[in-house]
PyMOL CGO cylinders between C-alpha atoms (Angstrom):
from pymol import cmd
from pymol.cgo import CYLINDER

trace = [
    CYLINDER, 0.10, -0.08, 0.03, 1.10, 3.19, -0.65, 0.3, 1, 1, 1, 1, 1, 1,
    CYLINDER, 1.10, 3.19, -0.65, -0.47, 6.94, 0.22, 0.3, 1, 1, 1, 1, 1, 1,
    CYLINDER, -0.47, 6.94, 0.22, 0.01, 10.36, -0.68, 0.3, 1, 1, 1, 1, 1, 1,
    CYLINDER, 0.01, 10.36, -0.68, -1.90, 13.98, 0.17, 0.3, 1, 1, 1, 1, 1, 1,
    CYLINDER, -1.90, 13.98, 0.17, -3.20, 15.64, -2.65, 0.3, 1, 1, 1, 1, 1, 1,
    CYLINDER, -3.20, 15.64, -2.65, -4.14, 19.87, -2.03, 0.3, 1, 1, 1, 1, 1, 1,
    CYLINDER, -4.14, 19.87, -2.03, -6.51, 20.69, -3.71, 0.3, 1, 1, 1, 1, 1, 1,
    CYLINDER, -6.51, 20.69, -3.71, -7.37, 24.24, -4.62, 0.3, 1, 1, 1, 1, 1, 1,
    CYLINDER, -7.37, 24.24, -4.62, -11.33, 23.30, -4.21, 0.3, 1, 1, 1, 1, 1, 1,
    CYLINDER, -11.33, 23.30, -4.21, -12.30, 24.24, -7.58, 0.3, 1, 1, 1, 1, 1, 1,
    CYLINDER, -12.30, 24.24, -7.58, -15.64, 26.15, -7.85, 0.3, 1, 1, 1, 1, 1, 1,
    CYLINDER, -15.64, 26.15, -7.85, -16.16, 25.49, -3.96, 0.3, 1, 1, 1, 1, 1, 1,
    CYLINDER, -16.16, 25.49, -3.96, -14.51, 27.57, -0.52, 0.3, 1, 1, 1, 1, 1, 1,
    CYLINDER, -14.51, 27.57, -0.52, -10.60, 26.91, 0.32, 0.3, 1, 1, 1, 1, 1, 1,
    CYLINDER, -10.60, 26.91, 0.32, -8.33, 25.00, -0.16, 0.3, 1, 1, 1, 1, 1, 1,
    CYLINDER, -8.33, 25.00, -0.16, -9.22, 20.70, 0.94, 0.3, 1, 1, 1, 1, 1, 1,
    CYLINDER, -9.22, 20.70, 0.94, -5.95, 18.13, 1.84, 0.3, 1, 1, 1, 1, 1, 1,
    CYLINDER, -5.95, 18.13, 1.84, -7.12, 14.68, 0.30, 0.3, 1, 1, 1, 1, 1, 1,
    CYLINDER, -7.12, 14.68, 0.30, -5.53, 11.82, 1.39, 0.3, 1, 1, 1, 1, 1, 1,
    CYLINDER, -5.53, 11.82, 1.39, -5.01, 9.17, -1.61, 0.3, 1, 1, 1, 1, 1, 1,
    CYLINDER, -5.01, 9.17, -1.61, -3.95, 5.29, -1.38, 0.3, 1, 1, 1, 1, 1, 1,
    CYLINDER, -3.95, 5.29, -1.38, -3.31, 3.05, -3.94, 0.3, 1, 1, 1, 1, 1, 1,
    CYLINDER, -3.31, 3.05, -3.94, -3.07, -0.84, -3.22, 0.3, 1, 1, 1, 1, 1, 1,
    CYLINDER, -3.07, -0.84, -3.22, -2.58, -4.16, -4.90, 0.3, 1, 1, 1, 1, 1, 1,
    CYLINDER, -2.58, -4.16, -4.90, -4.60, -8.00, -4.80, 0.3, 1, 1, 1, 1, 1, 1,
    CYLINDER, -4.60, -8.00, -4.80, -4.71, -10.80, -6.89, 0.3, 1, 1, 1, 1, 1, 1,
    CYLINDER, -4.71, -10.80, -6.89, -7.94, -13.01, -7.88, 0.3, 1, 1, 1, 1, 1, 1,
    CYLINDER, -7.94, -13.01, -7.88, -7.57, -15.95, -9.97, 0.3, 1, 1, 1, 1, 1, 1,
    CYLINDER, -7.57, -15.95, -9.97, -3.69, -15.05, -10.36, 0.3, 1, 1, 1, 1, 1, 1,
    CYLINDER, -3.69, -15.05, -10.36, -4.28, -11.29, -12.13, 0.3, 1, 1, 1, 1, 1, 1,
    CYLINDER, -4.28, -11.29, -12.13, -3.24, -8.27, -10.46, 0.3, 1, 1, 1, 1, 1, 1,
    CYLINDER, -3.24, -8.27, -10.46, -5.17, -5.10, -9.85, 0.3, 1, 1, 1, 1, 1, 1,
    CYLINDER, -5.17, -5.10, -9.85, -4.33, -2.17, -8.33, 0.3, 1, 1, 1, 1, 1, 1,
    CYLINDER, -4.33, -2.17, -8.33, -6.90, 0.41, -6.71, 0.3, 1, 1, 1, 1, 1, 1,
    CYLINDER, -6.90, 0.41, -6.71, -7.13, 3.75, -5.35, 0.3, 1, 1, 1, 1, 1, 1,
    CYLINDER, -7.13, 3.75, -5.35, -10.68, 3.48, -3.85, 0.3, 1, 1, 1, 1, 1, 1,
    CYLINDER, -10.68, 3.48, -3.85, -11.39, 3.34, 0.01, 0.3, 1, 1, 1, 1, 1, 1,
    CYLINDER, -11.39, 3.34, 0.01, -15.26, 3.45, 0.26, 0.3, 1, 1, 1, 1, 1, 1,
    CYLINDER, -15.26, 3.45, 0.26, -18.18, 3.22, -2.25, 0.3, 1, 1, 1, 1, 1, 1,
    CYLINDER, -18.18, 3.22, -2.25, -19.72, 6.69, -2.56, 0.3, 1, 1, 1, 1, 1, 1,
    CYLINDER, -19.72, 6.69, -2.56, -18.44, 10.25, -2.14, 0.3, 1, 1, 1, 1, 1, 1,
    CYLINDER, -18.44, 10.25, -2.14, -14.84, 9.25, -3.08, 0.3, 1, 1, 1, 1, 1, 1,
    CYLINDER, -14.84, 9.25, -3.08, -12.68, 10.21, -0.82, 0.3, 1, 1, 1, 1, 1, 1,
    CYLINDER, -12.68, 10.21, -0.82, -12.91, 12.20, 2.67, 0.3, 1, 1, 1, 1, 1, 1,
    CYLINDER, -12.91, 12.20, 2.67, -10.95, 15.90, 2.51, 0.3, 1, 1, 1, 1, 1, 1,
    CYLINDER, -10.95, 15.90, 2.51, -9.46, 17.48, 5.68, 0.3, 1, 1, 1, 1, 1, 1,
    CYLINDER, -9.46, 17.48, 5.68, -8.90, 21.56, 6.56, 0.3, 1, 1, 1, 1, 1, 1,
    CYLINDER, -8.90, 21.56, 6.56, -4.84, 20.52, 7.03, 0.3, 1, 1, 1, 1, 1, 1,
    CYLINDER, -4.84, 20.52, 7.03, -2.25, 17.39, 6.32, 0.3, 1, 1, 1, 1, 1, 1,
    CYLINDER, -2.25, 17.39, 6.32, -1.88, 17.03, 9.69, 0.3, 1, 1, 1, 1, 1, 1,
    CYLINDER, -1.88, 17.03, 9.69, -5.58, 15.68, 9.97, 0.3, 1, 1, 1, 1, 1, 1,
    CYLINDER, -5.58, 15.68, 9.97, -5.58, 13.61, 7.06, 0.3, 1, 1, 1, 1, 1, 1,
    CYLINDER, -5.58, 13.61, 7.06, -2.18, 12.24, 7.46, 0.3, 1, 1, 1, 1, 1, 1,
    CYLINDER, -2.18, 12.24, 7.46, -4.11, 10.77, 10.87, 0.3, 1, 1, 1, 1, 1, 1,
    CYLINDER, -4.11, 10.77, 10.87, -6.97, 9.38, 8.60, 0.3, 1, 1, 1, 1, 1, 1,
    CYLINDER, -6.97, 9.38, 8.60, -3.68, 7.66, 6.89, 0.3, 1, 1, 1, 1, 1, 1,
    CYLINDER, -3.68, 7.66, 6.89, -1.88, 7.00, 8.87, 0.3, 1, 1, 1, 1, 1, 1,
    CYLINDER, -1.88, 7.00, 8.87, -4.89, 5.89, 11.19, 0.3, 1, 1, 1, 1, 1, 1,
    CYLINDER, -4.89, 5.89, 11.19, -6.52, 3.05, 8.86, 0.3, 1, 1, 1, 1, 1, 1,
    CYLINDER, -6.52, 3.05, 8.86, -4.16, 2.65, 6.09, 0.3, 1, 1, 1, 1, 1, 1,
    CYLINDER, -4.16, 2.65, 6.09, -0.10, 2.46, 7.53, 0.3, 1, 1, 1, 1, 1, 1,
    CYLINDER, -0.10, 2.46, 7.53, 1.77, 2.54, 4.89, 0.3, 1, 1, 1, 1, 1, 1,
    CYLINDER, 1.77, 2.54, 4.89, 3.22, -1.01, 3.38, 0.3, 1, 1, 1, 1, 1, 1,
    CYLINDER, 3.22, -1.01, 3.38, 0.59, -2.82, 6.33, 0.3, 1, 1, 1, 1, 1, 1,
    CYLINDER, 0.59, -2.82, 6.33, -1.12, -5.55, 4.52, 0.3, 1, 1, 1, 1, 1, 1,
    CYLINDER, -1.12, -5.55, 4.52, -5.19, -5.14, 4.18, 0.3, 1, 1, 1, 1, 1, 1,
    CYLINDER, -5.19, -5.14, 4.18, -8.15, -6.42, 3.44, 0.3, 1, 1, 1, 1, 1, 1,
    CYLINDER, -8.15, -6.42, 3.44, -9.81, -5.57, -0.13, 0.3, 1, 1, 1, 1, 1, 1,
    CYLINDER, -9.81, -5.57, -0.13, -13.21, -6.37, -0.78, 0.3, 1, 1, 1, 1, 1, 1,
    CYLINDER, -13.21, -6.37, -0.78, -14.31, -6.55, -4.59, 0.3, 1, 1, 1, 1, 1, 1,
    CYLINDER, -14.31, -6.55, -4.59, -17.12, -7.79, -6.66, 0.3, 1, 1, 1, 1, 1, 1,
    CYLINDER, -17.12, -7.79, -6.66, -16.72, -11.49, -7.48, 0.3, 1, 1, 1, 1, 1, 1,
    CYLINDER, -16.72, -11.49, -7.48, -17.90, -10.90, -11.58, 0.3, 1, 1, 1, 1, 1, 1,
    CYLINDER, -17.90, -10.90, -11.58, -16.18, -7.74, -11.30, 0.3, 1, 1, 1, 1, 1, 1,
    CYLINDER, -16.18, -7.74, -11.30, -13.06, -8.13, -9.63, 0.3, 1, 1, 1, 1, 1, 1,
    CYLINDER, -13.06, -8.13, -9.63, -11.49, -4.51, -10.64, 0.3, 1, 1, 1, 1, 1, 1,
    CYLINDER, -11.49, -4.51, -10.64, -13.76, -3.09, -8.77, 0.3, 1, 1, 1, 1, 1, 1,
    CYLINDER, -13.76, -3.09, -8.77, -12.68, -3.13, -5.27, 0.3, 1, 1, 1, 1, 1, 1,
    CYLINDER, -12.68, -3.13, -5.27, -12.92, -0.91, -1.82, 0.3, 1, 1, 1, 1, 1, 1,
    CYLINDER, -12.92, -0.91, -1.82, -11.05, -1.47, 1.69, 0.3, 1, 1, 1, 1, 1, 1,
    CYLINDER, -11.05, -1.47, 1.69, -13.86, -0.48, 4.19, 0.3, 1, 1, 1, 1, 1, 1,
    CYLINDER, -13.86, -0.48, 4.19, -16.81, -1.91, 2.85, 0.3, 1, 1, 1, 1, 1, 1,
    CYLINDER, -16.81, -1.91, 2.85, -20.15, -0.22, 2.73, 0.3, 1, 1, 1, 1, 1, 1,
    CYLINDER, -20.15, -0.22, 2.73, -20.80, 3.62, 1.66, 0.3, 1, 1, 1, 1, 1, 1,
    CYLINDER, -20.80, 3.62, 1.66, -19.53, 6.30, 2.45, 0.3, 1, 1, 1, 1, 1, 1,
    CYLINDER, -19.53, 6.30, 2.45, -22.32, 9.40, 2.81, 0.3, 1, 1, 1, 1, 1, 1,
    CYLINDER, -22.32, 9.40, 2.81, -22.36, 13.60, 2.81, 0.3, 1, 1, 1, 1, 1, 1,
    CYLINDER, -22.36, 13.60, 2.81, -21.56, 15.43, 5.76, 0.3, 1, 1, 1, 1, 1, 1,
    CYLINDER, -21.56, 15.43, 5.76, -25.06, 17.06, 3.42, 0.3, 1, 1, 1, 1, 1, 1,
    CYLINDER, -25.06, 17.06, 3.42, -27.45, 13.33, 3.42, 0.3, 1, 1, 1, 1, 1, 1,
    CYLINDER, -27.45, 13.33, 3.42, -28.77, 13.91, 6.18, 0.3, 1, 1, 1, 1, 1, 1,
    CYLINDER, -28.77, 13.91, 6.18, -30.20, 17.57, 5.33, 0.3, 1, 1, 1, 1, 1, 1,
    CYLINDER, -30.20, 17.57, 5.33, -31.30, 16.41, 2.26, 0.3, 1, 1, 1, 1, 1, 1,
    CYLINDER, -31.30, 16.41, 2.26, -33.13, 13.32, 3.85, 0.3, 1, 1, 1, 1, 1, 1,
    CYLINDER, -33.13, 13.32, 3.85, -34.62, 15.88, 5.99, 0.3, 1, 1, 1, 1, 1, 1,
    CYLINDER, -34.62, 15.88, 5.99, -35.53, 17.78, 3.36, 0.3, 1, 1, 1, 1, 1, 1,
    CYLINDER, -35.53, 17.78, 3.36, -37.24, 15.59, 1.57, 0.3, 1, 1, 1, 1, 1, 1,
    CYLINDER, -37.24, 15.59, 1.57, -39.13, 14.72, 4.66, 0.3, 1, 1, 1, 1, 1, 1,
    CYLINDER, -39.13, 14.72, 4.66, -39.81, 17.68, 5.21, 0.3, 1, 1, 1, 1, 1, 1,
    CYLINDER, -39.81, 17.68, 5.21, -41.53, 18.84, 2.31, 0.3, 1, 1, 1, 1, 1, 1,
    CYLINDER, -41.53, 18.84, 2.31, -43.24, 15.33, 1.62, 0.3, 1, 1, 1, 1, 1, 1,
    CYLINDER, -43.24, 15.33, 1.62, -44.82, 16.29, 5.39, 0.3, 1, 1, 1, 1, 1, 1,
    CYLINDER, -44.82, 16.29, 5.39, -45.88, 19.75, 4.01, 0.3, 1, 1, 1, 1, 1, 1,
    CYLINDER, -45.88, 19.75, 4.01, -47.97, 17.97, 0.58, 0.3, 1, 1, 1, 1, 1, 1,
    CYLINDER, -47.97, 17.97, 0.58, -49.02, 15.51, 2.95, 0.3, 1, 1, 1, 1, 1, 1,
    CYLINDER, -49.02, 15.51, 2.95, -50.83, 18.08, 4.84, 0.3, 1, 1, 1, 1, 1, 1,
    CYLINDER, -50.83, 18.08, 4.84, -51.62, 20.65, 2.17, 0.3, 1, 1, 1, 1, 1, 1,
    CYLINDER, -51.62, 20.65, 2.17, -53.68, 17.86, 0.23, 0.3, 1, 1, 1, 1, 1, 1,
]
cmd.load_cgo(trace, "trace")
């Protein structure tokens, strides 16, 4: 496993973000694969400082550590290190807004 921290200017978003990046290799039925995806969902996390991004990498994915790779048996090139879906911080906000709008719609009808 190899890791690094990339700094992004945020593009259209506000501020500068430090994004931890990782790369791992694995083999399935003697075929080698490489990936950089840690979870499914909204991509890799971003942090406001390099030290926070580094802590995430050090705590969860130490350099040269052996990791368990979870892959799709039908498409072995699709893999993650942590199964499940990582949601954005905004996911619950949009969910609550949808719920509130639905309640208002039902009460007004």
